[in-house]
Rosetta silent file (secondary structure, phi, psi, omega in degrees, C-alpha in Angstrom):
SEQUENCE: MPLTVLDPAAMRARYRAQGLAETDLEPDPYGQFARWFGDAAASGLHEPNAMIVSTADADGRPSSRTVLMKQYDERGFVFFTNYGSRKGRELEANPHASLLFPWHSIARQVIVSGTAERIGRDETAAYFRTRPHGSQLGAWASEQSSTVASRAELDRMYAELAERYPEGEDVPAPPGWGGFRVSAESVEFWQGRENRLHDRLRYVRTEGGASAAAGWRIERLCP
SCORE:     score description
SCORE:     0.000 S_00000001
   1 L     0.000  127.389 -178.325    0.000    0.000    0.000 S_00000001
   2 L   -66.334  146.610  179.517    1.533    3.367   -0.990 S_00000001
   3 L   -74.114  131.463  175.904    2.376    5.764    1.803 S_00000001
   4 L   -87.121  120.378 -179.651    0.038    8.740    2.102 S_00000001
   5 L   -97.410  119.107 -179.683    2.031   11.915    2.501 S_00000001
   6 L   -92.176  143.821  179.364    0.168   14.599    4.417 S_00000001
   7 L  -101.826  103.167 -178.005    0.867   18.281    3.874 S_00000001
   8 H   -64.988  -23.613  179.389    0.876   20.034    7.271 S_00000001
   9 H   -68.242  -21.268 -179.136    0.872   23.446    5.566 S_00000001
  10 H   -90.587   -3.157 -178.669   -2.600   22.685    4.205 S_00000001
  11 L   -86.831  115.188 -177.095   -4.049   21.861    7.614 S_00000001
  12 L  -134.533  138.775  177.714   -6.055   24.824    8.852 S_00000001
  13 L  -117.246  146.069  176.313   -8.544   25.234   11.644 S_00000001
  14 L   -93.572  127.405 -179.872  -11.103   27.980   12.099 S_00000001
  15 L   -94.954  168.163 -173.331  -10.977   29.580   15.526 S_00000001
  16 L   -75.867  156.246  177.080  -13.822   31.116   17.473 S_00000001
  17 L   -81.136  -32.063 -178.073  -14.966   34.701   17.206 S_00000001
  18 L   -69.969  133.395 -174.319  -15.486   35.074   20.949 S_00000001
  19 L  -116.219 -159.825 -178.529  -12.319   36.320   22.618 S_00000001
  20 L  -128.178  119.108 -179.515  -10.744   37.113   25.947 S_00000001
  21 L  -107.918  155.846  178.771  -10.799   40.670   27.309 S_00000001
  22 H   -56.594  -35.091 -179.008   -8.947   42.111   30.259 S_00000001
  23 H   -70.519  -13.996  179.042  -12.283   42.754   31.962 S_00000001
  24 H   -82.209  -14.494 -168.282  -13.038   39.021   31.787 S_00000001
  25 L   -81.674  150.179  169.422  -10.048   38.053   33.928 S_00000001
  26 L   -73.787  161.411 -176.980   -9.864   37.070   37.569 S_00000001
  27 L   -64.116  -26.821 -179.233   -7.575   39.222   39.737 S_00000001
  28 L  -133.304  159.349 -173.528   -4.855   36.560   39.912 S_00000001
  29 H   -67.492  -26.524 -178.810   -3.758   33.768   37.549 S_00000001
  30 H   -72.182  -36.147  173.803   -4.722   30.919   39.856 S_00000001
  31 H   -65.918  -40.772  178.026   -8.327   32.068   39.966 S_00000001
  32 H   -66.326  -39.976  177.413   -8.326   32.434   36.195 S_00000001
  33 H   -62.069  -42.608  179.864   -6.765   28.997   35.805 S_00000001
  34 H   -58.041  -41.119  179.810   -9.450   27.472   38.031 S_00000001
  35 H   -65.133  -49.181 -178.373  -12.133   28.956   35.776 S_00000001
  36 H   -69.141  -35.123  177.487  -10.522   27.752   32.543 S_00000001
  37 H   -62.779  -40.524  175.331   -9.646   24.351   34.001 S_00000001
  38 H   -62.619  -40.667  177.344  -13.303   23.914   34.879 S_00000001
  39 H   -62.279  -42.859 -178.702  -14.271   24.864   31.327 S_00000001
  40 H   -63.662  -42.806  178.668  -11.799   22.348   29.898 S_00000001
  41 H   -65.716  -41.891 -178.982  -13.123   19.551   32.100 S_00000001
  42 H   -67.303  -23.749 -179.451  -16.749   20.416   31.319 S_00000001
  43 L   -74.403  -10.204 -177.137  -16.001   20.328   27.583 S_00000001
  44 L    87.084    9.510  179.200  -15.226   16.607   27.791 S_00000001
  45 L   -58.278  133.155  179.332  -11.555   17.133   26.950 S_00000001
  46 L   -69.425  125.477  178.959   -9.533   13.976   27.602 S_00000001
  47 L    46.860   67.205  178.411   -7.230   14.492   30.612 S_00000001
  48 L   -63.353  -15.424  177.574   -7.480   18.283   30.938 S_00000001
  49 L   -87.057    3.998  175.172   -4.819   18.047   33.661 S_00000001
  50 E   -73.815  133.653 -179.565   -2.239   16.824   31.119 S_00000001
  51 E  -142.003  151.432  175.945    0.527   19.377   30.659 S_00000001
  52 E   -91.483  121.500  178.704    3.836   19.573   28.850 S_00000001
  53 E  -102.930  120.812  178.128    6.691   20.158   31.280 S_00000001
  54 E  -110.920  131.196  179.139    9.810   21.703   29.758 S_00000001
  55 E  -130.210  172.940  176.012   13.089   21.770   31.656 S_00000001
  56 E  -143.498  147.464  179.351   16.708   22.466   30.800 S_00000001
  57 L   -80.415 -175.935 -176.769   19.946   21.058   32.117 S_00000001
  58 L   -62.009  -23.855  179.332   22.788   23.085   33.607 S_00000001
  59 L   -93.482    3.412  177.428   24.100   23.784   30.077 S_00000001
  60 L    87.330    7.032  178.556   20.719   25.045   28.852 S_00000001
  61 L   -78.135  121.083 -173.042   19.811   21.993   26.719 S_00000001
  62 E   -85.456  160.028  171.076   15.997   21.701   26.859 S_00000001
  63 E  -150.660  151.415 -177.719   13.745   18.656   27.118 S_00000001
  64 E  -136.732  153.319  175.803    9.956   18.265   27.229 S_00000001
  65 E  -161.432  161.484  177.904    7.458   15.594   28.189 S_00000001
  66 E   -95.837  129.612  175.305    3.771   15.260   29.070 S_00000001
  67 E  -132.476  173.304  179.339    2.864   14.704   32.719 S_00000001
  68 E  -105.711  124.534  171.513   -0.327   14.989   34.755 S_00000001
  69 L   -69.430  133.477 -177.839   -0.886   17.927   37.094 S_00000001
  70 L  -115.468  -16.268  177.195   -2.207   16.563   40.374 S_00000001
  71 E  -151.386  152.076  168.787   -2.635   19.657   42.541 S_00000001
  72 E  -156.526  147.195  173.391   -2.820   23.416   42.160 S_00000001
  73 E  -162.619 -166.340 -175.848   -3.486   26.404   44.390 S_00000001
  74 L   -67.460   -8.642  177.004   -2.061   29.873   44.930 S_00000001
  75 L   -86.337  -21.939  179.965    1.331   28.300   45.742 S_00000001
  76 E   144.303 -166.476 -174.890    1.719   26.711   42.308 S_00000001
  77 E  -114.314  132.048 -172.121    1.178   23.614   40.168 S_00000001
  78 E  -114.658  135.635  168.970    2.224   20.150   41.396 S_00000001
  79 E  -135.410  164.789 -175.878    3.256   17.019   39.534 S_00000001
  80 E  -120.714  148.534 -175.979    4.924   13.812   40.709 S_00000001
  81 E  -164.333  167.923  167.725    7.929   11.966   39.344 S_00000001
  82 E   -74.925  126.809 -177.311   10.967    9.879   40.139 S_00000001
  83 L   -66.678  -17.437  176.895   13.557   12.383   41.346 S_00000001
  84 L   -88.864   -0.076  177.656   16.215   10.454   39.427 S_00000001
  85 L   -68.144  170.822 -179.830   14.368   10.917   36.115 S_00000001
  86 H   -59.739  -46.395 -179.790   15.697   13.296   33.501 S_00000001
  87 H   -64.926  -36.708  178.347   13.295   16.051   34.522 S_00000001
  88 H   -63.756  -44.368  179.172   14.081   15.450   38.178 S_00000001
  89 H   -66.149  -40.904 -178.630   17.824   15.723   37.602 S_00000001
  90 H   -66.798  -38.577  179.351   17.430   18.776   35.394 S_00000001
  91 H   -68.865  -28.481  174.801   15.244   20.590   37.924 S_00000001
  92 H   -68.278  -36.666 -179.622   17.829   19.949   40.616 S_00000001
  93 H   -81.874  -31.341 -175.048   20.481   21.578   38.410 S_00000001
  94 L  -148.349  100.468 -171.914   18.239   24.302   36.997 S_00000001
  95 L   -75.445   -3.553 -179.935   14.891   24.933   38.762 S_00000001
  96 E   -73.859  134.247 -175.871   13.425   27.082   35.968 S_00000001
  97 E  -145.137  159.227  174.679   10.549   25.309   34.194 S_00000001
  98 E  -127.154  138.310  176.195    7.704   25.912   31.752 S_00000001
  99 E  -118.484  138.136  177.656    4.279   24.257   31.815 S_00000001
 100 E  -130.883  121.625  173.219    1.916   24.173   28.847 S_00000001
 101 E   -98.027  107.796 -173.724   -1.719   23.058   29.018 S_00000001
 102 E   -96.121   81.101 -176.979   -2.639   22.368   25.338 S_00000001
 103 E   -88.232   68.831 -171.582   -6.435   22.481   25.285 S_00000001
 104 H   -61.047  -39.979 -172.651   -6.678   22.316   21.484 S_00000001
 105 H   -66.276  -20.026  176.397  -10.322   21.248   21.233 S_00000001
 106 H  -113.495   16.303  175.317  -11.490   24.473   22.909 S_00000001
 107 L    55.069   45.067  178.679   -8.802   26.647   21.231 S_00000001
 108 E  -134.968  150.591  170.912   -7.108   27.521   24.492 S_00000001
 109 E  -138.862  150.390  168.765   -3.665   27.231   26.011 S_00000001
 110 E  -126.070  128.439 -176.368   -2.230   28.128   29.405 S_00000001
 111 E  -121.904  120.010 -177.095    1.525   28.688   29.610 S_00000001
 112 E  -111.860  130.354  171.264    3.230   28.889   33.003 S_00000001
 113 E  -117.159  133.135 -178.315    6.809   30.036   33.575 S_00000001
 114 E  -174.219 -162.947 -179.968    8.270   29.646   37.030 S_00000001
 115 E  -121.622  146.090 -175.915   10.605   27.801   39.356 S_00000001
 116 E  -108.926  144.091  171.057   10.217   24.304   40.753 S_00000001
 117 E  -144.926  155.305  179.669   10.997   22.924   44.157 S_00000001
 118 E   -66.329  143.117  172.724   10.294   19.633   45.862 S_00000001
 119 L   -83.684  170.674 -179.422    7.188   19.429   48.000 S_00000001
 120 L   -69.869  155.414  179.666    7.312   18.014   51.533 S_00000001
 121 H   -64.683  -30.767  177.529    7.414   14.273   52.147 S_00000001
 122 H   -63.880  -41.395  177.436    4.126   14.481   54.067 S_00000001
 123 H   -64.407  -42.392  179.395    2.431   15.912   50.953 S_00000001
 124 H   -62.453  -46.468 -178.468    4.014   13.239   48.780 S_00000001
 125 H   -63.199  -38.805  179.764    2.950   10.427   51.107 S_00000001
 126 H   -63.708  -43.101  178.189   -0.610   11.760   51.288 S_00000001
 127 H   -67.708  -42.658 -176.547   -0.897   11.829   47.510 S_00000001
 128 H   -57.711  -35.690  179.772    0.796    8.438   47.091 S_00000001
 129 L   -65.293  -21.432 -179.506   -1.869    6.821   49.279 S_00000001
 130 L   -85.989  -11.290 -177.575   -4.546    7.974   46.804 S_00000001
 131 L   -73.237  147.575  173.399   -2.900    6.246   43.814 S_00000001
 132 L   -57.503  152.584 -176.960   -4.286    2.918   42.573 S_00000001
 133 H   -54.138  -44.141 -178.856   -2.369   -0.099   43.895 S_00000001
 134 H   -63.355  -36.724  178.332   -0.875   -0.867   40.484 S_00000001
 135 H   -69.809  -33.607  175.482    0.384    2.698   40.092 S_00000001
 136 H   -62.885  -45.049  178.984    1.992    2.527   43.512 S_00000001
 137 H   -65.276  -37.488  179.839    3.872   -0.603   42.483 S_00000001
 138 H   -61.799  -35.007  178.591    4.805    0.981   39.168 S_00000001
 139 H   -64.572  -32.566  176.321    6.501    3.869   40.974 S_00000001
 140 H   -77.912  -38.362 -172.768    8.742    1.332   42.731 S_00000001
 141 H   -71.723  -31.553 -172.362    9.346   -0.856   39.671 S_00000001
 142 L   -99.419  118.661  168.208   10.461    1.899   37.292 S_00000001
 143 L   -86.893   81.506 -166.310   13.790    3.672   37.647 S_00000001
 144 L   -51.844  133.652  178.208   12.395    6.378   35.409 S_00000001
 145 L    77.364   -6.031  175.595   14.550    7.497   32.452 S_00000001
 146 L   -86.305  160.092  179.471   17.199    4.816   33.111 S_00000001
 147 L   -76.988  149.067  176.428   17.850    2.051   30.584 S_00000001
 148 L  -133.671  143.971 -172.641   16.285   -1.373   31.078 S_00000001
 149 L   -62.094  -38.338 -176.530   17.326   -4.590   29.334 S_00000001
 150 L  -166.051  168.267  173.998   13.836   -5.525   28.121 S_00000001
 151 H   -64.089  -35.776  179.966   10.134   -5.233   28.766 S_00000001
 152 H   -60.446  -36.867  178.838   10.332   -8.679   30.372 S_00000001
 153 H   -66.286  -41.490  178.041   12.788   -7.331   32.934 S_00000001
 154 H   -63.972  -43.966  179.112   10.435   -4.475   33.816 S_00000001
 155 H   -63.778  -35.234  178.905    7.497   -6.882   34.129 S_00000001
 156 H   -64.113  -43.837  179.368    9.621   -9.163   36.339 S_00000001
 157 H   -63.029  -39.757  178.613   10.384   -6.330   38.744 S_00000001
 158 H   -64.497  -43.319 -178.734    6.703   -5.417   38.887 S_00000001
 159 H   -62.156  -38.948  178.021    5.696   -9.039   39.560 S_00000001
 160 H   -63.837  -39.661  178.438    8.155   -9.272   42.448 S_00000001
 161 H   -68.776  -37.410  178.522    6.702   -6.122   43.978 S_00000001
 162 H   -64.083  -32.830  177.451    3.141   -7.411   43.516 S_00000001
 163 H   -73.722  -36.145 -179.091    4.119  -10.523   45.467 S_00000001
 164 H   -73.506  -38.424 -179.397    5.757   -8.441   48.181 S_00000001
 165 L  -122.417   82.756 -179.810    2.855   -5.978   48.419 S_00000001
 166 L   -66.491  162.622  179.543   -0.393   -7.815   47.567 S_00000001
 167 L   -52.286  132.851  179.539   -3.607   -5.904   46.882 S_00000001
 168 L    96.883  -13.675  178.803   -4.912   -4.292   50.063 S_00000001
 169 L   -93.220  142.894  179.793   -1.522   -3.953   51.734 S_00000001
 170 L   -65.156  134.660  176.889   -0.047   -0.505   52.348 S_00000001
 171 L  -113.722  120.832  179.732    2.706    0.456   49.927 S_00000001
 172 L   -72.929  153.652  175.979    5.105    3.156   51.165 S_00000001
 173 L   -68.970  133.565  178.231    6.094    5.993   48.852 S_00000001
 174 L   -59.429  141.403 -177.769    9.519    5.315   47.312 S_00000001
 175 L   -64.228  -26.944 -179.398   12.201    7.533   48.875 S_00000001
 176 L   -96.822   20.043 -176.699   13.371    8.727   45.453 S_00000001
 177 E  -129.212  139.403  178.800    9.883    9.600   44.227 S_00000001
 178 E   176.993 -166.348 -173.381    7.804   12.677   44.993 S_00000001
 179 E  -101.956  153.312  167.312    6.310   15.965   43.927 S_00000001
 180 E  -117.506  139.578  172.804    7.566   19.186   42.428 S_00000001
 181 E  -111.618  123.840  177.030    5.664   22.441   42.821 S_00000001
 182 E   -96.335  112.155  177.963    6.129   25.039   40.074 S_00000001
 183 E   -88.227  123.798 -171.053    5.588   28.504   41.505 S_00000001
 184 E   -75.525  136.551  168.033    4.493   30.848   38.730 S_00000001
 185 E  -103.112  -28.957  171.807    6.383   33.967   37.755 S_00000001
 186 E  -150.120  149.279  178.235    4.147   34.495   34.723 S_00000001
 187 E  -138.348  119.745  179.514    0.997   32.794   33.402 S_00000001
 188 E  -104.300  133.894  174.864   -0.288   33.378   29.872 S_00000001
 189 E  -109.506  117.490 -173.742   -3.877   32.644   28.842 S_00000001
 190 E  -110.329  122.073  177.752   -4.130   32.100   25.085 S_00000001
 191 E  -118.285  120.349  178.453   -7.495   32.169   23.330 S_00000001
 192 L   -64.741  137.405  179.383   -7.672   31.277   19.643 S_00000001
 193 L  -132.490  166.455  178.928   -9.390   33.906   17.481 S_00000001
 194 H   -63.278  152.438  175.997  -10.324   34.320   13.827 S_00000001
 195 H    61.304   22.603  179.630   -7.678   35.352   11.291 S_00000001
 196 H    62.954   16.220  176.136   -4.931   34.231   13.703 S_00000001
 197 L   -91.859   66.654 -173.688   -5.448   37.403   15.735 S_00000001
 198 L   -69.432  154.531  172.948   -5.440   35.413   18.959 S_00000001
 199 E   -90.696  127.137  177.860   -5.927   36.914   22.407 S_00000001
 200 E  -130.828  107.996  179.671   -2.890   36.507   24.648 S_00000001
 201 E  -117.290  128.057 -173.061   -3.172   37.925   28.162 S_00000001
 202 E  -122.922  129.908  170.237   -0.324   37.358   30.572 S_00000001
 203 E   -87.354  133.419  177.333   -0.104   37.773   34.322 S_00000001
 204 E  -125.533  128.960  179.471    3.374   38.780   35.491 S_00000001
 205 E   -67.200  131.794  179.986    4.374   38.707   39.132 S_00000001
 206 L   -85.006  162.918 -177.690    5.407   42.155   40.314 S_00000001
 207 L   -58.269  122.825  179.839    8.508   42.834   42.376 S_00000001
 208 L    74.344    6.774 -176.572    7.928   41.541   45.865 S_00000001
 209 L   -73.398  158.218  173.916    4.418   40.477   44.882 S_00000001
 210 L  -115.865 -161.495 -177.985    2.523   37.601   46.398 S_00000001
 211 L   -81.625   -4.750  177.545   -0.456   35.668   45.094 S_00000001
 212 L   -69.569  163.146 -176.126   -2.830   38.489   46.000 S_00000001
 213 H   -55.973  -36.115 -177.943   -4.225   40.670   43.244 S_00000001
 214 H   -66.794  -15.154 -177.275   -1.770   43.458   44.071 S_00000001
 215 H   -89.752    7.341 -176.339    1.104   41.089   43.284 S_00000001
 216 E  -135.035  142.951  167.874    0.291   40.715   39.576 S_00000001
 217 E  -116.836  154.085 -178.042    0.099   42.949   36.529 S_00000001
 218 E  -115.064  131.909  178.643   -1.696   41.951   33.330 S_00000001
 219 E  -131.702  146.992  177.620   -0.307   42.638   29.889 S_00000001
 220 E   -97.767  134.633  179.310   -1.593   41.895   26.402 S_00000001
 221 E  -107.318  145.439  172.272    0.752   40.267   23.898 S_00000001
 222 L   -65.362  146.572 -178.767    0.584   40.469   20.115 S_00000001
 223 L   -75.110    0.000    0.000   -0.441   37.148   18.590 S_00000001
């Protein structure tokens, strides 16, 4: 069967006429995120908490991957990972990170720039207890981002853990696994508009600002 070659330059989507005005915004980005996150979930979007996390190593070489946001509040956005993973190692060397929520089906994006730090072990343990049993075992079985000889080897490690911690038994959080909280320095809300004249409104933390309304200024960016 001949290969079908698609032309990405010919792929065009029509965006909505309704936009985003400064008067529509909440006083701080976390309130605005809560509103848009609710809209994304209500739209039926698959995994609206999926976000692209971009990090860079000490030499500035970037890397990106999709992870699931598991908590957010005025302190920042939280995800969980093996601290020995590539993103974990890079954040230890360079705490600056970018988060992107790509809500394509509703023509919206949220882009967060900020710094990451580990959350407390009590917070990690509390979240770990809410994970399904299989996911708890998976966190122990996978030395994330390291090489493994085969899929069979990974399955063997999981099977050994399943025997050690049968269903219904408490599984402790791995010591090298936990959460990062990204505290926002800027948050951009992107709304697709007709003729590629998109609305881009960005909250920027002011000098010495906190999460209160007085700690943020709002600026409009050209599309």
